[in-house]
MARMILUM-624300 format. One record per residue (C-alpha): chain; x, y, z; residue in one letter. Coordinates in steps of 0.1 Angstrom, whole numbers, plus 5000, padded with zeros to 4 digits. Example, Ala and Ser with C-alpha at 12.3 -4.5 7.8 and 13.67 -1.06 7.14 Angstrom:
# residues 2
 chaine   xx   yy   zz residu
      A 5123 4955 5078      A
      A 5137 4989 5071      S
END
This chain:
# residues 347
 chaine   xx   yy   zz residu
      A 7214 6738 4422      M
      A 7210 6701 4422      R
      A 7187 6685 4447      C
      A 7207 6667 4474      P
      A 7202 6630 4481      T
      A 7188 6617 4513      L
      A 7223 6608 4525      G
      A 7234 6644 4520      E
      A 7208 6659 4543      L
      A 7208 6659 4581      P
      A 7192 6628 4596      P
      A 7155 6631 4604      P
      A 7142 6637 4639      P
      A 7137 6606 4660      H
      A 7106 6587 4651      G
      A 7100 6603 4617      R
      A 7096 6579 4588      H
      A 7083 6579 4552      G
      A 7082 6608 4529      W
      A 7102 6631 4532      P
      A 7121 6618 4562      W
      A 7134 6584 4552      T
      A 7123 6584 4516      E
      A 7133 6605 4486      E
      A 7121 6610 4450      S
      A 7135 6591 4421      D
      A 7167 6608 4409      P
      A 7164 6623 4374      L
      A 7190 6623 4347      A
      A 7212 6654 4345      P
      A 7195 6665 4312      S
      A 7162 6661 4296      L
      A 7167 6645 4261      E
      A 7199 6665 4257      G
      A 7185 6697 4271      E
      A 7191 6713 4305      V
      A 7161 6708 4329      W
      A 7143 6741 4333      P
      A 7151 6757 4366      R
      A 7123 6755 4392      I
      A 7123 6785 4416      S
      A 7105 6778 4449      I
      A 7096 6804 4475      V
      A 7085 6795 4510      T
      A 7070 6824 4531      P
      A 7072 6815 4568      S
      A 7064 6828 4603      Y
      A 7066 6808 4635      N
      A 7061 6774 4618      Q
      A 7091 6756 4634      G
      A 7069 6726 4641      E
      A 7063 6720 4603      F
      A 7089 6738 4582      I
      A 7115 6710 4583      E
      A 7091 6687 4565      E
      A 7085 6714 4539      T
      A 7122 6720 4533      I
      A 7130 6682 4530      R
      A 7101 6677 4506      A
      A 7115 6704 4484      I
      A 7151 6693 4486      L
      A 7144 6656 4481      L
      A 7127 6659 4447      Q
      A 7156 6644 4429      G
      A 7155 6673 4405      Y
      A 7187 6686 4388      P
      A 7180 6723 4388      N
      A 7162 6740 4417      I
      A 7165 6774 4433      E
      A 7150 6774 4468      Y
      A 7143 6807 4487      I
      A 7128 6810 4522      I
      A 7115 6844 4534      V
      A 7108 6843 4571      D
      A 7090 6871 4588      G
      A 7112 6872 4619      G
      A 7101 6840 4637      S
      A 7107 6838 4674      I
      A 7104 6800 4676      D
      A 7129 6774 4663      N
      A 7123 6782 4626      T
      A 7157 6798 4619      T
      A 7175 6770 4637      E
      A 7159 6745 4614      I
      A 7166 6766 4583      I
      A 7203 6768 4593      K
      A 7205 6730 4593      K
      A 7197 6730 4555      Y
      A 7212 6764 4545      E
      A 7239 6748 4523      S
      A 7212 6736 4500      H
      A 7191 6768 4500      I
      A 7199 6795 4475      A
      A 7189 6823 4498      Y
      A 7170 6828 4531      W
      A 7163 6857 4553      V
      A 7145 6862 4587      S
      A 7133 6898 4592      E
      A 7101 6916 4598      K
      A 7079 6920 4567      D
      A 7044 6932 4558      R
      A 7028 6898 4558      G
      A 7027 6867 4537      Q
      A 7020 6884 4504      S
      A 7049 6907 4508      H
      A 7072 6877 4516      A
      A 7061 6860 4485      I
      A 7069 6890 4463      N
      A 7102 6895 4481      K
      A 7112 6859 4474      G
      A 7103 6860 4437      F
      A 7123 6893 4433      E
      A 7154 6871 4437      R
      A 7144 6841 4416      T
      A 7159 6833 4381      T
      A 7140 6801 4372      G
      A 7117 6794 4343      E
      A 7090 6777 4365      I
      A 7078 6794 4397      Y
      A 7061 6778 4427      F
      A 7054 6790 4462      W
      A 7044 6768 4491      I
      A 7037 6777 4528      N
      A 7059 6764 4556      S
      A 7032 6740 4569      D
      A 7024 6723 4536      D
      A 7047 6702 4514      F
      A 7049 6689 4478      P
      A 7044 6652 4469      A
      A 7072 6629 4460      K
      A 7084 6631 4423      N
      A 7065 6662 4416      T
      A 7091 6685 4401      F
      A 7101 6662 4373      G
      A 7065 6656 4365      F
      A 7058 6694 4363      I
      A 7088 6701 4342      A
      A 7078 6674 4317      N
      A 7042 6687 4317      A
      A 7053 6722 4308      F
      A 7076 6709 4281      R
      A 7048 6688 4265      Q
      A 7024 6717 4266      E
      A 7043 6749 4256      P
      A 7011 6769 4253      D
      A 7001 6763 4289      V
      A 7010 6790 4315      D
      A 6997 6775 4347      V
      A 6996 6738 4358      I
      A 6977 6727 4389      Y
      A 6969 6693 4404      G
      A 6950 6677 4433      D
      A 6960 6677 4469      N
      A 6957 6656 4500      C
      A 6947 6672 4533      D
      A 6968 6660 4563      V
      A 6966 6666 4600      D
      A 6993 6680 4622      Q
      A 7011 6646 4623      H
      A 7010 6644 4584      S
      A 6983 6617 4586      R
      A 6960 6618 4555      P
      A 6925 6632 4561      L
      A 6910 6635 4527      Q
      A 6918 6637 4490      L
      A 6907 6669 4472      T
      A 6903 6665 4435      K
      A 6899 6695 4413      F
      A 6884 6698 4378      S
      A 6894 6711 4344      E
      A 6898 6748 4344      F
      A 6869 6771 4341      S
      A 6870 6809 4348      T
      A 6834 6808 4360      G
      A 6840 6778 4383      E
      A 6872 6795 4396      L
      A 6852 6827 4405      I
      A 6823 6808 4421      A
      A 6843 6781 4440      R
      A 6880 6789 4440      N
      A 6887 6754 4427      R
      A 6925 6757 4425      I
      A 6948 6749 4454      G
      A 6978 6771 4458      Q
      A 7001 6744 4472      A
      A 6998 6724 4440      E
      A 7000 6752 4414      T
      A 7030 6759 4392      Y
      A 7034 6787 4367      F
      A 7058 6801 4342      R
      A 7080 6829 4353      S
      A 7070 6848 4322      S
      A 7034 6848 4334      T
      A 7044 6862 4368      W
      A 7065 6889 4352      K
      A 7039 6899 4326      K
      A 7006 6898 4345      Y
      A 7016 6909 4380      G
      A 7026 6898 4415      L
      A 7004 6889 4444      V
      A 6983 6917 4459      N
      A 7001 6927 4492      E
      A 6969 6942 4506      S
      A 6955 6907 4508      L
      A 6965 6883 4536      H
      A 6943 6852 4530      F
      A 6931 6851 4494      I
      A 6961 6864 4475      M
      A 6963 6833 4454      D
      A 6925 6833 4445      Y
      A 6928 6870 4435      E
      A 6959 6862 4414      L
      A 6943 6833 4395      W
      A 6912 6854 4387      I
      A 6933 6883 4375      R
      A 6954 6860 4353      W
      A 6923 6842 4340      A
      A 6908 6875 4329      L
      A 6940 6882 4310      E
      A 6934 6848 4292      N
      A 6963 6831 4309      V
      A 6960 6794 4300      R
      A 6955 6770 4330      F
      A 6957 6732 4328      R
      A 6946 6707 4355      H
      A 6966 6674 4360      C
      A 6947 6647 4379      P
      A 6975 6638 4402      R
      A 6983 6646 4439      V
      A 7010 6673 4438      L
      A 7009 6685 4474      A
      A 6999 6679 4510      Y
      A 6978 6706 4526      F
      A 6980 6707 4564      R
      A 6950 6712 4586      I
      A 6959 6721 4621      H
      A 6947 6744 4650      E
      A 6974 6770 4644      K
      A 6969 6772 4607      S
      A 6960 6807 4594      K
      A 6933 6793 4572      T
      A 6916 6776 4601      Q
      A 6917 6802 4628      N
      A 6908 6834 4609      L
      A 6889 6821 4579      L
      A 6856 6836 4588      M
      A 6870 6868 4603      R
      A 6892 6881 4576      V
      A 6893 6858 4546      A
      A 6855 6861 4540      Q
      A 6858 6899 4543      V
      A 6885 6899 4517      E
      A 6865 6874 4495      N
      A 6833 6895 4496      I
      A 6852 6927 4487      A
      A 6870 6910 4458      L
      A 6838 6895 4444      L
      A 6820 6928 4448      Y
      A 6848 6947 4430      D
      A 6848 6921 4403      L
      A 6811 6924 4397      Y
      A 6816 6961 4389      H
      A 6848 6956 4370      S
      A 6849 6965 4333      K
      A 6873 6936 4328      K
      A 6847 6910 4339      L
      A 6827 6896 4309      P
      A 6790 6901 4315      H
      A 6783 6863 4312      H
      A 6804 6857 4344      L
      A 6783 6879 4366      R
      A 6761 6850 4378      P
      A 6792 6833 4390      Q
      A 6799 6863 4413      I
      A 6765 6858 4429      I
      A 6770 6821 4431      E
      A 6804 6828 4448      G
      A 6787 6850 4474      I
      A 6761 6823 4481      Y
      A 6789 6798 4486      F
      A 6804 6821 4512      L
      A 6770 6822 4529      C
      A 6771 6784 4531      Q
      A 6807 6786 4545      E
      A 6795 6810 4572      A
      A 6767 6787 4582      Y
      A 6789 6756 4585      F
      A 6813 6777 4606      C
      A 6784 6787 4629      L
      A 6790 6824 4623      D
      A 6756 6842 4623      P
      A 6771 6877 4619      R
      A 6791 6868 4588      R
      A 6762 6848 4573      L
      A 6738 6878 4575      W
      A 6764 6902 4561      I
      A 6770 6878 4532      N
      A 6732 6875 4527      L
      A 6730 6913 4525      F
      A 6756 6913 4497      H
      A 6738 6885 4480      Y
      A 6705 6904 4479      V
      A 6723 6936 4469      R
      A 6738 6920 4438      L
      A 6713 6893 4429      A
      A 6683 6917 4434      K
      A 6664 6888 4449      R
      A 6660 6869 4482      L
      A 6681 6838 4488      P
      A 6665 6804 4489      P
      A 6642 6799 4519      P
      A 6665 6772 4532      S
      A 6694 6797 4536      M
      A 6671 6822 4553      L
      A 6661 6795 4577      L
      A 6698 6786 4584      R
      A 6704 6823 4592      G
      A 6675 6823 4617      I
      A 6687 6790 4633      L
      A 6722 6804 4638      L
      A 6707 6833 4658      L
      A 6696 6806 4683      L
      A 6733 6801 4693      G
      A 6761 6777 4687      K
      A 6750 6752 4713      R
      A 6716 6747 4696      F
      A 6732 6745 4662      N
      A 6758 6719 4673      K
      A 6729 6699 4687      F
      A 6711 6702 4654      L
      A 6742 6690 4635      S
      A 6746 6661 4658      S
      A 6709 6652 4654      L
      A 6712 6654 4616      K
      A 6742 6630 4616      R
      A 6723 6606 4638      T
      A 6693 6606 4616      L
      A 6712 6599 4585      I
      A 6736 6572 4599      T
      A 6710 6553 4619      K
      A 6678 6558 4600      Y
      A 6688 6570 4566      G
      A 6668 6602 4570      I
      A 6685 6633 4555      R
      A 6676 6668 4566      I
      A 6687 6694 4541      T
      A 6687 6724 4564      I
END
């Protein structure tokens, strides 16, 4: 299916301007040096994201790409999601709105129907950058030995205003394990990789992409980083990542790292990265002011590392026990000291 032009889509809501409301990607030629452009299959899992999904849909459809296959798998939304999808359904290869077993199940359901050479999934509150699909197709064509291509992203708020640029680095399995330095919204992969090495794990609800990248990396799948913004990642109060990060995502993360540590597939030289990853989760728990999760993570750190964590982390754990109000005051004090007096406290 050819991407429609801006004039072929419904007009944007009142007051919406810029990409992808009143702007579109540069249209590409029907063929790439005499060859058909590889089909890019996109899956969007969705549930009650009517506030944002139209921006996602338009950013997919306005890529100016000659050969896309767009599938939306909605989990039975009760807001205005389906009304918005119906506005664009003539440009969508397939969509469904029915109860499913969660986001991972929706992603797998979507890719069961795809026929493209390049796969990509993006959540219904994020959206790809302008002119991304043509760039990705060319990148895969120029590097036939590469299986996965990922780029950088820009965090945006609920009104799509830029918050910060996140730049990732060249791929390293150790760095992936320790820091999860690949963003899902800006990652594309060959369909052959998906079919050969497996789907997303449907028992996971938050870190399915992280587990997938690690599983593929341990199978020697070849990753390549492109230093270019490929997607906009939305930070908002209703976002699943924001609300439940410390409650479920960290539980999944710890379980994954613990299983990896004892896995026969993990090379012995990568075990220190598992411990580093758990320490990183301790830091996350501290910055989210979650004392219970921090002490649970510290327990796992000691259990695998066979040593105590640095004294500064133990002190952070003790400070968290004093309550959120005290720790918010401490954070405010640290900011004041560094901005007004140049004094940095590393606790």
